[in-house]
C-alpha positions in Angstrom: 58.2 -12.0 -127.8 60.1 -10.5 -124.9 58.1 -9.6 -121.8 58.5 -6.6 -119.6 58.8 -7.6 -116.0 58.0 -5.3 -113.0 60.6 -4.9 -110.3 58.3 -3.1 -107.9 58.3 -5.9 -105.3 62.0 -6.7 -105.6 64.1 -6.7 -102.5 67.2 -4.5 -102.9 69.7 -7.1 -101.7 72.6 -5.3 -103.3 72.0 -2.1 -101.4 74.3 -3.6 -98.7 76.7 -5.3 -101.1 79.6 -2.9 -100.7 80.0 -3.1 -96.9 79.4 -6.9 -96.9 82.0 -7.3 -99.7 84.4 -5.3 -97.6 83.7 -7.5 -94.7 84.3 -10.6 -96.8 87.6 -9.2 -98.0 88.6 -8.6 -94.4 87.7 -12.1 -93.5 89.7 -13.5 -96.4 92.8 -11.4 -95.4 92.4 -12.4 -91.7 92.1 -16.1 -92.8 95.4 -15.8 -94.8 97.1 -14.1 -91.8 95.9 -16.8 -89.4 96.9 -19.6 -91.8 100.4 -18.1 -92.2 100.9 -17.4 -88.5 99.1 -20.2 -86.6 98.7 -22.7 -89.5 96.2 -25.6 -89.3 95.8 -28.0 -86.4 96.3 -31.1 -88.4 94.8 -34.3 -87.1 96.5 -37.6 -86.9 95.2 -38.5 -90.3 97.7 -36.0 -91.7 100.5 -35.9 -89.0 100.6 -39.6 -88.5 100.2 -41.6 -85.3 98.7 -44.7 -83.7 95.0 -45.5 -83.4 93.9 -47.9 -80.7 90.3 -49.2 -80.6 89.1 -50.8 -77.3 85.8 -52.3 -76.1 84.8 -52.0 -72.5 82.4 -54.3 -70.7 80.3 -51.3 -69.6 79.8 -47.7 -70.7 82.8 -45.7 -69.7 83.2 -42.0 -68.8 85.6 -40.4 -71.2 86.7 -37.8 -68.7 87.6 -40.5 -66.2 89.5 -42.5 -68.8 91.5 -39.4 -69.9 92.4 -38.7 -66.3 94.1 -42.1 -66.1 96.3 -41.4 -69.0 98.8 -39.3 -67.1 102.0 -41.2 -68.1 104.6 -39.7 -70.4 104.0 -42.6 -72.9 100.3 -41.6 -73.2 100.9 -37.9 -73.5 98.8 -36.2 -76.3 96.3 -39.0 -76.5 92.9 -38.1 -78.0 90.1 -40.2 -76.5 86.7 -40.4 -78.0 83.7 -42.7 -78.4 83.6 -44.9 -81.5 80.1 -46.1 -82.2 78.6 -47.1 -78.8 79.5 -45.7 -75.3 81.4 -48.9 -74.7 83.7 -48.6 -77.7 86.6 -46.2 -77.3 89.0 -44.9 -79.9 92.4 -43.5 -78.7 94.6 -41.5 -81.1 98.3 -41.2 -80.2 100.7 -38.7 -81.9 104.0 -39.8 -83.4 106.8 -39.7 -80.7 110.3 -40.1 -82.2 111.7 -41.2 -78.8 109.0 -43.8 -78.3 107.9 -46.9 -80.2 104.2 -47.2 -80.9 104.1 -50.5 -79.0 105.1 -48.7 -75.8 102.4 -46.0 -76.3 99.8 -48.7 -76.9 100.8 -50.6 -73.8 100.5 -47.4 -71.7 97.0 -46.8 -73.1 95.9 -50.3 -72.5 97.3 -50.2 -68.9 95.3 -47.0 -68.2 92.1 -48.6 -69.6 92.6 -51.7 -67.5 92.8 -49.6 -64.3 89.1 -48.7 -65.0 87.9 -52.0 -66.5 90.0 -55.1 -66.2 87.9 -56.8 -68.9 88.7 -54.3 -71.6 89.4 -55.8 -75.0 91.9 -54.3 -77.5 90.1 -54.7 -80.8 92.4 -52.9 -83.3 95.7 -51.1 -83.5 96.7 -49.1 -86.6 99.7 -47.0 -87.2 99.9 -44.2 -89.7 103.5 -43.0 -90.4 104.3 -39.3 -90.7 105.2 -39.8 -94.4 101.7 -41.2 -95.1 100.1 -38.3 -93.3 102.1 -35.8 -95.3 101.0 -37.5 -98.5 97.4 -37.3 -97.3 97.7 -33.6 -96.6 99.2 -32.9 -100.0 96.6 -35.1 -101.8 93.8 -33.4 -99.8 95.0 -29.9 -100.8 95.4 -31.1 -104.4 91.8 -32.5 -104.4 90.4 -29.0 -103.4 92.5 -27.2 -106.1 91.5 -29.7 -108.8 87.8 -29.4 -107.7 88.0 -25.6 -108.1 89.7 -25.9 -111.5 87.1 -28.3 -112.8 84.3 -26.1 -111.6 86.0 -23.1 -113.3 86.0 -25.0 -116.6 82.4 -26.1 -116.1 81.0 -22.6 -115.4 83.1 -21.1 -118.1 81.3 -23.3 -120.7 77.9 -22.8 -119.1 78.0 -19.1 -118.3 79.5 -15.9 -119.6 83.0 -15.4 -118.3 82.0 -12.6 -115.9 79.5 -14.9 -114.2 82.1 -17.7 -114.2 84.6 -15.4 -112.5 82.1 -14.5 -109.8 81.2 -18.1 -109.1 84.8 -19.2 -108.7 85.7 -16.2 -106.5 82.7 -17.1 -104.3 83.9 -20.7 -104.0 87.5 -19.7 -103.2 86.0 -17.2 -100.6 84.0 -20.0 -98.9 87.0 -22.4 -98.7 89.4 -19.8 -97.4 87.1 -18.4 -94.8 86.2 -21.9 -93.6 89.9 -22.8 -93.3 90.5 -19.5 -91.6 87.9 -20.3 -88.8 89.6 -23.7 -88.3 92.9 -22.0 -88.0 91.8 -19.2 -85.7 90.0 -21.6 -83.3 92.7 -24.3 -83.8 90.0 -26.9 -84.5 91.4 -30.3 -85.5 91.5 -30.7 -89.2 91.2 -34.4 -90.3 89.9 -36.3 -93.3 86.3 -35.8 -92.2 86.8 -32.0 -92.3 88.4 -32.3 -95.7 85.3 -34.2 -96.9 83.1 -31.4 -95.4 85.2 -28.8 -97.2 84.6 -30.5 -100.5 80.9 -30.8 -99.7 80.8 -27.1 -99.0 82.3 -26.4 -102.5 79.5 -28.4 -104.1 76.8 -26.9 -102.0 77.9 -23.3 -102.6 78.3 -24.0 -106.4 74.7 -25.3 -106.6 73.3 -22.2 -104.8 75.3 -19.9 -107.1 74.2 -21.7 -110.3 70.5 -21.4 -109.4 70.9 -17.7 -109.0 73.0 -17.3 -112.1 70.4 -19.3 -114.2 67.7 -16.8 -113.1 70.0 -13.8 -113.8 70.7 -15.0 -117.3 67.0 -15.7 -117.9 65.9 -12.3 -116.7 68.6 -10.5 -118.7 66.9 -11.9 -121.8 63.3 -11.4 -120.7 63.5 -7.9 -119.1 63.7 -5.1 -121.6 63.9 -2.4 -119.0 66.0 -2.3 -115.9 69.6 -1.8 -114.9 71.9 -4.8 -114.3 71.5 -4.1 -110.5 67.7 -4.2 -110.7 67.8 -7.4 -112.8 70.2 -9.1 -110.3 68.0 -8.0 -107.4 64.9 -9.4 -109.1 66.7 -12.7 -109.8 67.8 -13.1 -106.2 64.3 -12.2 -104.9 62.8 -14.8 -107.2 65.1 -17.6 -106.0 65.1 -16.5 -102.3 62.3 -18.9 -101.4 64.2 -21.8 -102.8 67.4 -20.7 -101.0 65.6 -20.4 -97.6 63.9 -23.8 -98.0 67.1 -25.6 -99.1 69.3 -23.9 -96.5 66.8 -24.5 -93.7 66.3 -28.2 -94.4 70.0 -28.7 -94.8 70.7 -26.9 -91.5 68.3 -29.1 -89.6 70.3 -32.2 -90.7 73.7 -30.6 -90.1 72.7 -29.3 -86.7 71.5 -32.7 -85.7 74.9 -34.2 -86.8 76.7 -31.4 -84.9 74.8 -32.0 -81.7 74.2 -35.7 -81.7 76.6 -37.2 -84.3 79.4 -37.9 -81.9 83.1 -36.9 -81.9 83.9 -38.8 -85.1 82.0 -36.5 -87.4 82.0 -33.4 -85.3 84.6 -31.8 -87.5 82.7 -32.7 -90.6 79.5 -31.1 -89.2 81.4 -28.0 -88.1 82.8 -27.5 -91.6 79.3 -27.9 -93.1 77.8 -25.4 -90.7 80.4 -22.8 -91.5 80.2 -23.5 -95.2 76.4 -23.3 -95.4 76.3 -19.8 -93.8 79.3 -18.5 -95.7 78.2 -20.1 -99.0 74.7 -18.8 -98.9 75.6 -15.1 -98.5 78.6 -15.4 -100.9 76.2 -16.4 -103.7 74.6 -13.0 -103.4 77.3 -10.6 -102.1 80.4 -12.1 -103.7 79.4 -14.0 -106.9 76.6 -11.7 -108.1 78.1 -8.5 -106.9 81.5 -9.3 -108.6 79.7 -10.0 -111.9 78.1 -6.6 -111.8 81.4 -4.9 -111.0 82.9 -6.7 -114.0 80.3 -5.0 -116.2 77.7 -7.8 -116.9 74.8 -6.5 -119.0 72.1 -7.8 -121.4 74.3 -7.8 -124.5 76.6 -10.4 -122.8 73.7 -12.8 -122.4 72.5 -12.6 -126.1 73.4 -15.7 -128.2 76.1 -15.2 -130.8 74.6 -14.7 -134.3 76.1 -17.0 -136.9 76.3 -15.4 -140.3 75.3 -17.8 -143.0 77.6 -18.2 -145.9 76.5 -16.2 -148.9 74.0 -14.2 -146.9 75.8 -10.9 -147.9 75.8 -11.8 -151.6 73.2 -10.1 -153.9 70.5 -12.4 -155.2 70.8 -13.6 -158.8 67.0 -14.2 -159.1 65.3 -11.9 -161.6 
């Protein structure tokens, strides 16, 4: 038997849906403009270059080490810690007029001016063609992930809900990329991993809300679609706050103390968590309402049994 649920204590989240949706649209357009004008600041993983790993005999000041790399051969070097404060990783961009061996020698000479006992542990070269392939494969990975998610939610939910969830995921990815483009933050493989993590995190949040929306459409006899969606969001808000809060604690710790190697990853996650949390409400759910979702769309399809319409032959 269907129950009648009260919505007296429901928070009217969708009251601000229109202005926030307009803001989201502006952010998406601004992201596209920035991506078209400024592009993305690709890291050496995608542009190609040389990586030099060195071990110093004592902790080294990165600023002092960067100050020694003033030669033309070491121009554009990115210096960062790799593990401990004695292990240093230097990334050098591709220079057509210079061989990588010359660049490595310049870096090693600069390091020896600070510590004569420095040890060169590793040298790796990534060609520009390999970097281009990584960029193409990374973009393809995001697109394939979105397509697979579209197929999954299309089977699990009614198409209006599916369209809302995919729109929210695309919104999260585009806005996150837009922030990286506007601020010209370096985009490397760790950021790509963070972007794919954001897709999964946002999808999980949206599906939790959608499951409750579908359940309440079947249980609530009275109430408009807006009231039912508001009720569903209110009922899942405690879960959203707890999940988002505990995730933020971990990500903020990575952002502040994780070091340079995963700073881009933590930045992408921070942006994605904030954007993904509000998009589950103000993009996914609001779009489903605008597409006309109602209780009839949630009802299971009745299968007519063969011969049910035939008159009975029993006397």
